BAMARTOR-829028 format. One line per field, with one value per residue (C-alpha): x, y, z; residue number from 1. Coordinates in Angstrom, 1 decimal. Layout:
c1: c(X|...)
c2: c(Y|...)
c3: c(Z|...)
nr: c(NUM|...)
//
This chain:
c1: c(105.4|102.5|100.2|102.5|102.0|105.1|103.7|105.2|102.6|102.4|99.0|98.5|95.5|93.2|93.1|95.6|98.5|100.7|103.5|104.5|101.2|98.6|96.1|92.8|91.7|88.4|88.6|91.0|91.3|91.9|95.7|96.6|99.0|101.7|102.2|106.1|108.8|109.1|111.1|108.8|109.5|108.8|108.6|111.5|113.5|114.0|114.1|113.6|115.3|113.9|110.6|107.7|104.0|102.0|99.3|97.5|95.0|92.8|93.0|91.9|94.5|95.6|96.9|100.2|102.6|106.1|108.3|111.3|114.3|116.5|116.0|114.3|114.8|111.9|108.6|109.6|112.5|114.5|115.2|111.2|110.6|107.2|106.4|105.9|109.4|110.4|111.3|110.1|106.8|105.7|103.5|102.1|100.0|99.1|97.3|93.7|94.7|96.4|93.2|90.9|92.3|91.6|94.6|97.3|99.6|101.0|101.4|97.5|97.6|100.3|98.8|95.2|97.2|100.1|99.4|102.9|102.7|101.3|101.7|102.2|102.2|105.3|105.8|102.0|101.0|99.1|102.0|105.0|104.3|106.6|105.8|106.8|107.1|107.7|108.8|111.6|111.0|111.2|110.6|110.9|112.1|115.8|117.3|115.1|117.0|115.9|115.3|113.6|115.4|112.6|113.3|111.7|112.1|115.6|117.1|117.2|115.3|116.6|118.1|121.7|122.5|120.2|118.3|115.2|112.6|110.1|107.0|105.8|107.6|106.5|104.0|101.0|99.1|101.7|102.5|102.3|102.6|104.3|106.3|106.8|110.1|111.6|114.8|116.7|120.1|120.1|118.4|121.7|122.3|119.5|117.5|117.2|113.9|113.4|112.4|109.5|110.3|107.7|107.5|106.3|103.5|104.9|103.2|102.9|101.5|99.4|97.1|94.5|93.8|92.4|91.5|90.7|89.6|88.3|87.6|86.5|87.3|89.6|90.1|91.2|91.5|93.4|93.5|95.8|95.9|97.8|98.5|99.6|99.9|101.9|103.2|104.0|104.2|107.7|107.4|105.6|105.1|103.7|103.1|101.0|100.6|99.5|98.0|97.1|96.5|95.1|94.4|94.7|93.0|95.6|96.7|99.7|99.1|98.9|100.4|101.0|102.1|102.9|104.4|105.6|106.6|107.0|108.2|109.5|110.3|111.6|111.0|111.4|111.2|114.7|115.3|113.7|114.8|113.1|114.2|112.1|112.0|110.1|109.7|108.2|107.6|106.2|105.7|104.1|103.4|104.6|102.5|104.9|103.4|101.5|101.1|97.9|96.9|96.8|94.7|92.0|91.1|91.3|92.1|93.9|96.2|100.2|103.1|105.8|105.9|106.8|107.5|107.8|109.5|109.7|110.6|112.1|113.6|114.1|115.6|116.6|116.7|117.7|117.4|117.6|117.0|118.4|118.1|121.8|121.0|118.1|118.7|120.7|119.5|121.2|119.7|121.1|120.4|122.0|120.6|120.9|118.7|118.8|117.0|116.4|115.2|114.8|112.9|112.4|111.7|110.5|111.5|112.3|115.4|118.6|119.2|118.4|119.5|122.7|123.0|126.2|126.9|123.5|122.4|123.8|122.5|123.4|123.0|122.4|122.4|122.5|126.4|128.1|128.1|125.8|127.9|126.9|128.2|130.7|132.2|131.1|128.8|125.1|123.4|119.8|117.7|114.5|111.6|112.3|108.7|109.4|109.5|112.6|112.8|114.6|113.7|116.0|116.7|118.2|119.2|120.0|121.3|122.2|123.2|123.1|123.8|124.6|125.2|123.4|124.2|122.3|122.6|119.8|120.2|117.5|119.8|119.0|121.4|121.9|118.6|116.9|115.2|117.6|117.4|120.6|120.9|124.7|124.6|126.3|125.7|127.6|126.1|128.0|126.1|127.1|125.7|125.7|123.9|123.9|122.0|121.3|119.8|117.7|116.8|113.0|110.2|107.1|103.7|100.4|99.9|103.3|104.4|108.0|108.9|112.4|114.4|117.4|119.5|121.7|123.0|126.8|128.9|127.7|127.6|129.8|129.7|126.1|126.7|124.8|125.8|125.9|126.8|128.2|129.0|129.9|129.7|130.4|129.0|129.9|127.9|129.0|127.4|127.7|125.2|124.1|121.2|120.4|117.1|117.3|114.7|115.3|112.3|109.2|107.8|111.3|113.3|116.3|117.8|121.0|123.5|124.5|125.7|128.9|128.0|131.0|130.3|132.8|131.7|133.8|132.9|134.2|133.6|133.1|133.5|136.3|137.5|135.5|133.2|136.0|135.9|136.8|134.6|134.8|132.1|132.5|129.9|129.1|125.1|124.5|121.1|119.8|116.4|113.7|109.8|108.3|105.0|103.1|100.3|99.6|97.7|99.9|103.3|105.9|108.5|111.5|114.9|117.3|118.9|121.7|121.3|123.6|123.0|126.1|125.9|124.4|126.6|123.9|124.5|128.0|128.1|126.3|128.0|129.7|128.0|130.0|129.0|125.0|123.6|120.2|119.1|119.0|120.2|123.6|126.2|128.8|131.9|132.5|133.4|132.7|129.9|129.6|127.1|124.0|123.8|119.9|119.9|116.4|114.9|111.3|109.1|105.2|102.8|100.6|98.0|95.0|92.4|89.1|86.1|82.1|82.4|85.7|89.7|90.5|93.8|95.8|99.2|100.6|104.1|106.5|109.9|112.8|115.1|117.9|119.9|123.5|125.1|121.6|121.8|119.3|118.9|119.7|118.1|120.3|119.3|120.6|118.6|115.6|115.7|119.1|121.0|123.2|123.4|125.2|125.4|123.2|123.8|121.1|117.5|115.5|111.7|109.8|106.5|103.5|101.6|98.2|96.4|93.3|91.5|88.7|88.2|85.5|83.9|81.4|83.0|86.3|86.8|90.4|91.1|94.7|96.4|100.4|101.9|105.0|107.5|110.2|112.2|116.1|118.4|121.1|120.9|121.6|120.8|118.8|117.5|113.9|111.4|109.0|108.0|110.7|113.4|112.3|113.3|116.5|118.1|116.5|117.9|115.6|117.6|116.8|116.9|116.9|113.8|112.1|109.7|111.3|108.5|106.2|106.0|102.8|102.0|99.0|97.6|93.9|93.4|89.8|87.9|85.6|84.4|81.0|79.2|75.9|75.3|78.3|77.8|77.5|80.2|80.5|83.0|84.8|88.0|88.8|92.0|92.9|96.3|97.0|98.6|102.6|104.8|105.4|108.8|111.2|109.6|112.4|112.4|108.4|107.1|104.8|100.8|100.6|99.4|95.9|94.8|92.7|90.4|89.3|86.3|86.2|84.0|84.0|81.5|81.6|79.3|80.0|78.1|78.6|82.2|83.9|82.8|82.5|81.2|83.0|83.2|84.6|84.8|87.4|86.9|83.3|83.1|85.1|87.6|89.8|92.9|96.9|99.3|102.3|103.1|106.7|107.4|108.5|109.6|106.7|108.4|110.1|107.1|103.6|100.4|98.8|95.7|95.5|96.3|99.7|100.5|102.5|102.3|101.5|101.3|104.8|103.0|103.0|100.8|100.7|96.1|95.1|92.4|89.2|86.1|86.6|84.2|85.7|84.1|85.4|84.9|87.1|86.9|88.5|89.0)
c2: c(54.4|56.1|53.0|50.1|47.1|43.9|41.0|37.6|34.7|32.0|30.3|27.1|25.4|27.6|29.7|32.4|34.8|36.0|38.5|41.6|42.6|39.8|39.3|37.1|35.2|34.4|30.7|27.7|28.2|31.5|33.6|36.8|37.8|40.5|42.8|42.8|44.5|48.5|50.6|53.1|56.7|58.0|61.1|62.0|58.7|58.6|55.1|51.8|49.0|45.6|44.1|46.2|46.0|48.8|46.4|43.3|40.9|37.9|34.9|31.5|29.2|25.7|25.9|26.2|25.7|27.0|25.3|25.6|23.9|24.7|25.4|28.9|31.9|33.8|33.3|34.3|32.1|33.2|29.5|28.6|26.6|25.3|22.4|20.5|20.9|19.5|15.4|14.1|14.0|17.2|17.6|21.4|21.9|25.4|27.6|27.0|23.3|23.6|26.0|23.3|21.0|23.5|21.8|23.8|20.8|21.2|17.1|16.9|18.7|16.8|13.5|14.7|16.2|14.0|10.7|9.1|10.3|8.6|9.6|7.7|8.9|6.7|9.2|9.0|12.8|14.4|17.1|14.9|12.6|10.8|12.0|9.0|10.1|6.9|4.9|7.7|9.3|12.8|12.4|14.1|10.8|10.9|8.0|7.5|7.1|10.3|10.4|13.5|16.9|19.9|23.3|27.1|29.8|28.0|27.3|23.6|22.8|19.3|19.7|19.5|16.4|13.7|15.3|14.9|17.6|19.3|19.9|21.1|24.1|25.4|28.3|26.8|29.8|31.4|29.0|29.7|26.8|23.8|21.7|17.8|17.8|14.1|13.1|16.5|16.2|20.2|20.0|18.8|16.5|14.1|14.1|10.6|10.3|14.2|17.4|19.3|22.9|25.6|29.2|31.3|34.3|37.9|41.2|41.5|38.0|38.2|41.8|42.3|40.4|37.1|36.2|32.0|30.3|26.6|24.0|20.4|17.6|16.2|19.9|21.5|25.1|26.6|30.2|31.9|35.4|37.0|40.5|42.1|45.1|46.3|50.0|52.5|49.4|48.8|47.9|45.0|43.6|40.2|38.7|35.3|34.2|30.8|28.8|25.7|23.7|19.9|17.7|14.4|11.2|9.7|9.9|12.2|13.4|17.0|19.9|23.4|25.2|28.7|29.8|33.3|33.9|37.5|39.1|42.6|43.2|45.4|45.3|47.5|46.5|44.4|43.9|42.2|41.9|39.9|39.7|36.9|35.8|32.9|32.0|29.0|27.2|24.0|21.2|17.6|14.3|11.8|8.9|6.4|2.9|0.5|-2.9|-4.1|-6.1|-2.7|-1.1|-3.9|-2.4|1.1|3.0|5.6|3.4|4.2|2.3|3.7|7.8|10.3|10.6|14.2|16.9|20.6|22.3|26.2|27.7|31.0|32.1|34.9|34.8|37.4|37.1|39.3|38.7|41.2|41.3|42.0|42.5|41.5|37.5|37.5|37.2|36.5|35.4|35.0|34.3|34.3|32.7|32.1|29.3|28.6|25.1|23.8|20.2|19.1|15.3|12.9|9.6|7.0|3.4|-0.4|-0.2|-3.1|-2.2|-4.8|-5.8|-8.2|-11.4|-11.0|-8.7|-8.5|-4.9|-3.4|-2.7|-4.4|-3.7|-6.2|-9.2|-9.4|-9.6|-6.6|-3.4|-0.5|2.7|6.1|9.5|9.4|5.8|3.7|0.8|1.8|0.6|-0.6|1.8|0.6|-2.1|-5.7|-6.2|-2.8|-2.4|-0.8|1.9|5.3|8.6|9.0|12.5|14.4|17.8|19.2|22.9|23.7|26.8|26.9|29.6|29.5|31.6|30.5|32.2|31.1|32.9|32.2|33.1|33.0|33.9|31.8|29.2|28.2|30.2|27.9|29.1|28.1|28.5|28.0|28.0|27.7|27.8|26.8|27.2|26.5|25.8|25.7|23.6|23.5|21.3|20.7|16.9|15.9|12.8|11.5|8.7|8.5|5.2|5.3|3.0|2.3|2.1|0.2|3.3|2.9|6.2|6.3|8.0|9.3|8.3|11.1|8.5|9.1|6.4|6.1|4.3|0.8|-2.6|-4.1|-4.4|-2.8|0.7|3.1|6.6|10.6|11.8|15.4|15.8|18.5|17.9|20.5|20.3|21.9|21.0|22.4|21.9|23.6|22.8|23.6|22.6|23.5|23.4|23.7|23.5|21.5|22.0|23.5|20.4|18.9|19.8|18.4|19.1|18.3|19.2|17.9|18.9|18.5|18.0|18.1|17.2|17.3|16.1|16.4|15.1|16.2|14.1|15.7|13.3|11.3|10.2|7.3|9.8|11.7|11.5|13.5|11.8|13.6|13.0|14.1|13.1|14.3|13.9|13.9|14.1|14.0|14.2|15.1|16.1|15.7|17.5|14.8|17.2|20.7|18.8|15.9|15.4|12.6|12.9|10.9|10.9|9.8|11.1|10.2|12.1|10.6|11.3|11.9|9.5|12.2|12.9|10.9|7.6|8.2|8.1|4.8|2.9|-0.2|-3.3|-4.5|-1.7|-0.8|2.0|3.9|4.5|8.3|9.0|7.3|7.3|4.8|5.2|6.6|4.0|5.0|4.5|4.9|7.6|6.8|7.1|6.8|6.4|7.3|6.8|7.5|8.2|8.8|11.8|14.3|16.2|18.3|19.2|21.5|19.9|21.5|20.4|22.3|21.3|18.1|17.1|13.8|11.9|8.8|7.7|5.1|5.0|2.8|4.6|2.0|2.8|1.6|1.3|2.1|2.8|1.2|1.2|-2.2|-3.6|-5.1|-8.8|-9.0|-6.0|-4.4|-0.5|-0.8|-1.1|0.7|2.2|0.0|0.3|-2.9|-3.4|-1.9|-1.6|-0.6|1.2|1.6|2.4|3.7|7.1|8.0|10.8|13.0|15.9|17.7|21.5|24.2|27.1|25.4|21.5|20.1|16.1|14.2|11.1|9.6|5.6|4.6|1.4|1.1|-1.9|-1.5|-4.2|-5.5|-6.3|-7.8|-10.2|-9.1|-10.3|-8.1|-8.2|-8.2|-9.0|-10.8|-14.3|-15.6|-13.8|-15.8|-18.8|-18.0|-16.5|-12.5|-13.0|-12.5|-13.6|-11.0|-12.1|-10.8|-9.7|-9.2|-6.1|-3.3|-3.4|0.1|1.0|-0.1|-1.1|0.5|4.0|5.4|8.6|10.6|13.7|16.1|19.5|20.8|24.9|24.2|28.2|30.8|30.8|27.4|24.4|21.2|19.0|15.4|13.4|9.6|7.6|3.6|2.3|-1.3|-3.5|-3.3|-5.2|-4.5|-2.7|-5.7|-8.1|-7.9|-11.4|-11.1|-13.9|-12.5|-11.2|-7.8|-4.6|-4.3|-2.1|0.7|3.7|6.9|9.0|12.7|15.6|19.4|22.2|26.3|29.1|32.2|34.9|38.0|39.4|39.3|36.3|32.5|29.8|26.4|22.6|19.4|15.7|13.6|9.7|9.8|5.9|6.0|3.5|2.3|1.5|1.9|3.6|1.6|-1.2|-2.7|-5.4|-5.4|-7.2|-8.9|-9.9|-6.2|-5.4|-6.8|-6.1|-4.5|-4.3|-8.0|-8.4|-8.2|-11.1|-11.7|-9.9|-12.4|-10.4|-9.0|-6.4|-2.8|-0.1|3.3|4.2|6.3|9.3|8.2|10.1|14.2|17.1|20.6|23.8|27.6|31.1|32.8|36.7|38.6|42.3)
c3: c(203.2|201.6|202.1|199.8|201.6|201.5|201.3|201.0|199.9|203.0|202.2|204.4|204.9|206.2|202.9|205.6|203.9|206.1|205.6|207.0|207.2|207.9|204.8|204.3|201.4|200.8|201.1|200.9|197.0|196.5|197.2|197.3|194.4|194.6|191.7|190.4|192.4|192.3|193.9|196.2|197.1|200.7|201.6|203.5|203.0|199.4|197.4|199.6|198.4|198.7|197.6|198.2|196.0|195.2|194.7|195.9|193.9|195.1|192.6|192.3|193.3|194.8|198.6|199.1|202.1|202.6|205.5|206.8|205.6|208.5|212.3|211.1|214.2|212.5|211.4|207.7|207.2|204.0|204.4|203.5|200.4|198.6|200.4|196.9|196.8|200.0|199.2|202.4|204.1|205.3|208.6|209.7|212.7|212.7|215.6|214.6|214.7|218.5|219.6|218.6|221.3|224.0|226.0|227.5|225.9|222.3|222.8|222.5|218.8|217.2|218.2|216.5|213.7|212.5|210.8|212.9|216.3|219.5|222.9|226.2|229.8|231.2|233.6|234.7|234.0|231.3|231.4|230.8|228.2|225.5|222.1|219.9|215.9|213.8|216.7|217.4|220.9|222.5|226.3|229.6|231.4|232.0|230.1|227.6|224.2|222.5|218.6|217.7|218.0|219.2|218.3|219.7|217.4|215.7|219.5|220.2|223.6|223.6|227.2|227.8|230.2|229.0|225.7|227.0|226.3|228.6|226.5|230.0|229.6|226.2|226.3|224.1|223.7|221.7|219.3|216.1|213.9|214.5|211.5|211.9|209.8|208.4|206.4|206.8|208.7|208.5|211.7|213.7|216.3|217.3|214.5|213.8|213.9|212.5|213.9|215.6|214.7|216.7|215.6|218.0|217.6|217.6|217.5|213.3|213.3|216.6|217.0|219.9|223.5|224.4|227.7|227.9|231.3|231.5|234.7|234.4|236.4|238.2|239.4|236.7|236.4|233.9|232.5|229.5|228.3|225.1|223.5|220.8|219.1|215.9|216.2|213.7|211.1|212.4|215.9|217.6|221.3|221.9|225.0|226.0|229.7|231.1|234.4|234.9|238.1|238.0|240.8|238.3|238.2|239.9|243.8|244.6|240.4|241.5|238.3|238.8|235.4|235.4|232.0|230.1|226.9|225.3|221.9|221.3|217.3|214.8|211.1|208.0|204.3|204.2|208.0|210.9|215.1|217.2|221.4|222.6|226.4|228.3|231.6|233.6|236.8|236.9|239.9|239.1|240.6|238.3|239.4|236.6|236.3|238.6|239.1|237.3|240.1|241.9|239.2|238.9|242.7|242.1|238.6|240.4|242.4|243.0|243.4|245.6|246.0|246.3|242.6|242.2|239.5|239.8|236.0|236.0|233.0|231.8|228.4|225.9|221.8|220.0|216.1|212.9|209.6|207.0|203.0|202.4|198.6|196.5|196.4|199.6|203.1|206.2|209.5|212.6|216.3|219.8|222.8|226.4|228.3|232.5|233.3|236.6|237.8|241.2|241.3|244.3|243.3|246.3|245.5|246.7|248.0|248.0|251.6|253.7|257.5|257.9|259.0|260.1|261.7|263.3|264.3|260.9|257.4|254.4|250.5|247.3|250.0|253.7|254.2|252.2|254.3|253.6|254.3|255.1|253.7|256.6|254.8|257.9|257.7|258.9|261.9|261.8|263.4|261.6|263.5|262.4|260.5|258.5|255.0|254.0|250.7|249.8|248.0|245.5|244.5|241.8|240.6|237.3|236.6|232.9|231.3|227.8|225.0|221.6|218.2|214.6|211.3|207.6|204.6|201.9|198.1|195.6|191.8|189.1|188.3|184.4|184.1|186.6|189.7|192.9|196.7|198.5|202.1|204.1|207.8|211.2|214.9|217.9|221.3|224.9|228.0|231.7|233.7|237.1|238.6|241.8|243.2|246.6|248.4|251.5|253.1|254.7|255.3|253.1|254.7|253.2|250.6|249.3|250.3|251.5|254.5|255.0|257.9|257.3|256.8|253.6|251.4|251.1|248.0|249.0|247.2|244.8|242.0|241.9|244.1|245.2|246.9|246.4|242.6|241.6|238.3|236.0|232.6|229.0|226.1|222.7|219.7|216.3|213.3|209.7|206.8|203.2|201.3|197.6|195.6|191.7|189.7|186.7|185.0|186.5|187.3|188.7|191.5|192.9|196.8|197.7|200.8|204.2|207.9|209.7|213.4|216.0|219.9|222.4|225.7|229.3|232.6|235.9|239.0|241.5|244.1|242.8|239.2|238.5|235.7|234.4|230.9|227.6|224.7|221.0|218.2|214.7|211.6|208.1|207.2|203.8|202.1|198.0|197.6|194.5|193.7|190.4|189.7|187.8|187.2|188.8|191.6|192.2|193.1|193.7|196.1|197.2|199.5|201.6|204.3|207.5|210.6|214.0|218.0|220.4|223.5|226.5|229.6|231.4|229.0|229.2|232.9|233.4|230.3|232.2|232.3|235.2|237.2|236.7|238.2|239.4|235.6|235.3|239.4|240.3|238.2|238.3|235.7|232.4|229.5|226.0|223.9|220.1|218.5|216.6|213.4|211.4|207.5|206.4|202.9|202.3|199.1|198.4|196.8|197.7|196.4|196.4|194.2|194.4|194.6|194.8|198.9|199.0|199.0|199.4|200.0|200.9|200.9|200.8|201.3|203.2|204.8|206.2|208.9|210.1|213.1|213.6|217.0|218.3|222.3|224.6|228.6|229.5|232.7|235.5|235.4|239.2|241.0|240.4|239.1|238.4|234.8|232.0|229.0|225.8|222.0|221.5|217.0|214.2|214.8|211.6|211.6|208.5|207.4|205.5|206.4|204.7|204.8|204.0|204.8|203.5|203.7|203.3|204.9|207.1|207.3|207.7|208.1|208.3|208.4|208.6|208.9|209.9|209.7|211.7|212.0|214.3|214.8|216.3|213.8|216.0|218.7|222.1|225.6|228.4|231.7|232.3|234.7|231.9|233.1|230.2|232.1|235.4|234.1|232.3|235.6|234.7|230.8|227.7|224.4|221.6|218.2|214.8|213.8|216.9|217.2|219.5|222.3|223.1|219.3|218.3|214.7|213.7|214.1|213.0|213.5|212.4|213.2|212.0|212.3|211.5|211.9|212.2|212.0|211.9|215.6|216.4|215.9|216.8|216.6|217.5|216.7|217.5|217.7|217.6|218.3|218.1|220.3|221.4|223.1|227.1|227.8|229.1|226.5|223.3|222.6|221.9|224.2|226.5|225.4|224.3|225.7|224.1|221.6|223.0|220.8|222.5|221.3|222.1|221.4|221.4|220.6|220.8|220.7|219.7|221.8|219.9|218.5|222.1|223.7|223.1|225.5|224.8|226.2|225.2|226.7|226.6|226.2|225.6|226.4|229.9|228.1|230.4|229.2|229.1|227.1|228.1|229.6|231.5|233.9|237.7|240.6|242.1|244.9|245.7|247.8|249.2|247.5|250.3|248.4|248.7|252.8|252.4|250.1|246.8|243.4|241.2|238.0|236.8|234.4|235.3|233.4|232.7|233.2|230.5|231.7|232.5|230.9|231.5|231.1|230.6|230.0|229.4|228.0|225.8|225.2|222.2|222.2)
nr: c(1|2|3|4|5|6|7|8|9|10|11|12|13|14|15|16|17|18|19|20|21|22|23|24|25|26|27|28|29|30|31|32|33|34|35|36|37|38|39|40|41|42|43|44|45|46|47|48|49|50|51|52|53|54|55|56|57|58|59|60|61|62|63|64|65|66|67|68|69|70|71|72|73|74|75|76|77|78|79|80|81|82|83|84|85|86|87|88|89|90|91|92|93|94|95|96|97|98|99|100|101|102|103|104|105|106|107|108|109|110|111|112|113|114|115|116|117|118|119|120|121|122|123|124|125|126|127|128|129|130|131|132|133|134|135|136|137|138|139|140|141|142|143|144|145|146|147|148|149|150|151|152|153|154|155|156|157|158|159|160|161|162|163|164|165|166|167|168|169|170|171|172|173|174|175|176|177|178|179|180|181|182|183|184|185|186|187|188|189|190|191|192|193|194|195|196|197|198|199|200|201|202|203|204|205|206|207|208|209|210|211|212|213|214|215|216|217|218|219|220|221|222|223|224|225|226|227|228|229|230|231|232|233|234|235|236|237|238|239|240|241|242|243|244|245|246|247|248|249|250|251|252|253|254|255|256|257|258|259|260|261|262|263|264|265|266|267|268|269|270|271|272|273|274|275|276|277|278|279|280|281|282|283|284|285|286|287|288|289|290|291|292|293|294|295|296|297|298|299|300|301|302|303|304|305|306|307|308|309|310|311|312|313|314|315|316|317|318|319|320|321|322|323|324|325|326|327|328|329|330|331|332|333|334|335|336|337|338|339|340|341|342|343|344|345|346|347|348|349|350|351|352|353|354|355|356|357|358|359|360|361|362|363|364|365|366|367|368|369|370|371|372|373|374|375|376|377|378|379|380|381|382|383|384|385|386|387|388|389|390|391|392|393|394|395|396|397|398|399|400|401|402|403|404|405|406|407|408|409|410|411|412|413|414|415|416|417|418|419|420|421|422|423|424|425|426|427|428|429|430|431|432|433|434|435|436|437|438|439|440|441|442|443|444|445|446|447|448|449|450|451|452|453|454|455|456|457|458|459|460|461|462|463|464|465|466|467|468|469|470|471|472|473|474|475|476|477|478|479|480|481|482|483|484|485|486|487|488|489|490|491|492|493|494|495|496|497|498|499|500|501|502|503|504|505|506|507|508|509|510|511|512|513|514|515|516|517|518|519|520|521|522|523|524|525|526|527|528|529|530|531|532|533|534|535|536|537|538|539|540|541|542|543|544|545|546|547|548|549|550|551|552|553|554|555|556|557|558|559|560|561|562|563|564|565|566|567|568|569|570|571|572|573|574|575|576|577|578|579|580|581|582|583|584|585|586|587|588|589|590|591|592|593|594|595|596|597|598|599|600|601|602|603|604|605|606|607|608|609|610|611|612|613|614|615|616|617|618|619|620|621|622|623|624|625|626|627|628|629|630|631|632|633|634|635|636|637|638|639|640|641|642|643|644|645|646|647|648|649|650|651|652|653|654|655|656|657|658|659|660|661|662|663|664|665|666|667|668|669|670|671|672|673|674|675|676|677|678|679|680|681|682|683|684|685|686|687|688|689|690|691|692|693|694|695|696|697|698|699|700|701|702|703|704|705|706|707|708|709|710|711|712|713|714|715|716|717|718|719|720|721|722|723|724|725|726|727|728|729|730|731|732|733|734|735|736|737|738|739|740|741|742|743|744|745|746|747|748|749|750|751|752|753|754|755|756|757|758|759|760|761|762|763|764|765|766|767|768|769|770|771|772|773|774|775|776|777|778|779|780|781|782|783|784|785|786|787|788|789|790|791|792|793|794|795|796|797|798|799|800|801|802|803|804|805|806|807|808|809|810|811)
//
C-alpha cells in the first residue's frame, strides 16, 4: 500500500498504541492521532475502500482505553468502546503486568492487579486455584457453585459438565490482555458476578523471539518460548510453548505442565481472519485441606492421598472480521474443543465390617450390606486392625463446538455518535462422565492403598457405586447493546441478552439419572456515563444475569439421596436457575502530574442472587451431600484504586470491601462444633455472612527503574479474616487474616539478555487461604500416637517463602 499505515487508536496505561501495525507513543500522556480517512490507490490494486490513513502524528492526550462490550474473537473487535463510556467498573491487565509476576499462572496477575480478586488454594495446588471476584468464584473444583464466565478469544472455556474453570490449561505467555468485565449480560450464562475476557497474542501484535527459563524453590523448573512474525504486511504467525515442573512444598503435590498455543492470521484494510489452536497436558498432585493438628506438626502435611488430576485439552478456533460497509463490521467465529480429565481421590469410607453377618462388609452402619459390582454382598478380606478407606476415581470426556456471529454499526443516530452491536451464539457439548470407588486400607501416612475391590450401589438412602452418564448441553444466546452519545459528555448504554439452555442427562447404567431440563431467560441492562470534566467520569448501571444448573448439580439434587460430591450421582430432580441483579456506580479519572500520570477509581456495587445454588453437606455421612436452591444471597461492596505511572516509576494501591450475606433462613449440615450439639445441623439466619468471602482486601506495589537496565519492585496483599466453610451460622472463630509481601528485580545485560529474580512471601508468613471443618472421628491422628483428632478445623496452607531466578533472551 505504498507506505500507508492503518492505525487504530487503542492506547492503554503504558502509552502503547496498537493497530494493524504496532506504533508507540513516547509516554502515557501522548497518543497517536490519525489524519482524516482518504481513498488510497495502490499500484495494481486500484482504489482501496476502508479507513487507511496516509500520516500519523503524536499529540498530547489523556491515556485512553478501549474494552470489549461483548465476547470478542479478535484483539481489535469492532464492539470495543472507550472505557469512559462503559457504565461499570473497568479492570484491565496487560501483558506487562502479567510478565511482572514472573509466574506461569495468569491468576497471580489477576490477584495483584484487580482490587476485588482473591485466590485460595482449596485444591492444595498453586496451579489449580479458586479465583474469587466480588464474592463470585471461578474454580477448577467440580461442585463449586460457579459465578464467573471465562472467555479466551471470544470462546467460553467454562467446562461443560460442571462449569469449572481449569486455569492451568490457559497458556499464560500467549496472553495479550485480560479484561475483568462487570455489569454486562452480553457475556452470557454464568456471568453472575462478571466475566474474565482474555485476548491472545498474534503475529501482528507480537513480533520477534523470546526464550525464558527460571528455577527455584520446591524443585521449580520452568521455561517458555514465543515467536511472532509478520509477513508481507498481510500475514502473521505466532506460537508459544510453556513447560513447568514443581515438586510443591507439600507431600504428594508435584505438578507437571505442558502447553502450546499458536495463531495464523491474515488481514488487510477491511478484513481480518485468524486460525488459532492450543493443546495442554497437565498432571497435578492436589493435596487439598489438612487438619490443623497435622499442620502444627508439619506445614507440608497431607490428609488422605492419592489426590491427583490429569487435565488434557485441544482446541481450534476460526475467527473473522469484515468491514461490510464503512459503518458496519461483521465478526464471527467457529470453535471446537476437546477436554479430558481423570481424577483419583483417596478418602475415608463409609464401608465397615458387619456385626451381622460376621465376615462381610456393610456400608453406612454395621448392618446395611455393602455390595460389589456383581450385586452380591462383599466378604471382608481386611485384617481386623485395618483402617478402611476408598479411592474415588472420575473420568470426564467433553467435546464442545459452537458458532457466534456479531455485527457492529457506528452510524450517527439523530446526528449523535452511536455504537450498536447485535449478536448471537450457539454452543453444544457432549460429555461422558464415569465414576468408581475402590476399597482399600489407610496407612499411618494417610495414603490409601487399593485392594482391587470395587463398590457397587450400597447403602440406603445414602448410596455409592459406579456411575456412567452421558450429558448434552445446548446453549443459545441472542444479544443487542447500544451506546448512544446524548452529548459529548453524556452517554447511555442499554440492551440485553436472551439465554436458552437445554440439558439432557442419560443414565448409562439405569434410569435414575435420566432427565431433560430447559432454562430460558432475558437479561436486561441499562447504564450511563457522564464526563464531569475531561479528567473525571461518573458511571452507573443495572444489569441481570443467569446461570443454569450444571449436569453435575442436576445429577445430585435430592436431599433424600445425597451423593459423594463430584463423583457419585444418584438422582435427577430439577433445580431452578440462579439469577443475579446487579447495580453499581462510581467515579474514575486521570490527571497529568509532573511526576507522571495519576489514574484512580472509586465505586460501589450490590449484587443479589435469587434461587442461589449451594452444595449442602450431608449431616449423616462425611463427604456426602447434594445441591439445592437456598433462596436469596447478596454481595455488596466498595472498590477503590489509585495508580501513578511515569517513565521510571509505577506505584499502585487498592482497597475493596465485600459484604456477602444469606438473605433467607436455611438449615445446613456441618462438622463445626456448633453442629455437633444439634445432630450435625446448623441454622443459618437472614443476615449471616457467607463463609470463605473475606470482607477486606488491601493491595499495593511499586516498580522503580534505578537505571535504564536495573529495576526493582515489590507488592503486598492483606486479606482480612473470613468464616470457615461449614460455619454459615457464624458461630465459630474466623480463619485469621493474613499479609504477604513479595519482591522482584531485573537487570538488562544487553539488548538480548535479561536476568531476573523474585522472592515470594518474604517474611515466611504461615497462613491459610481457606478453611473448613472435617469429621474428627473418621481417621486416627497418627501424628499423636493414633489418638482421636480434637480440632475439627481443616486448612489450605499457603506456600512458605520461595526464591526464584531466571534469564530471558529476546531476539
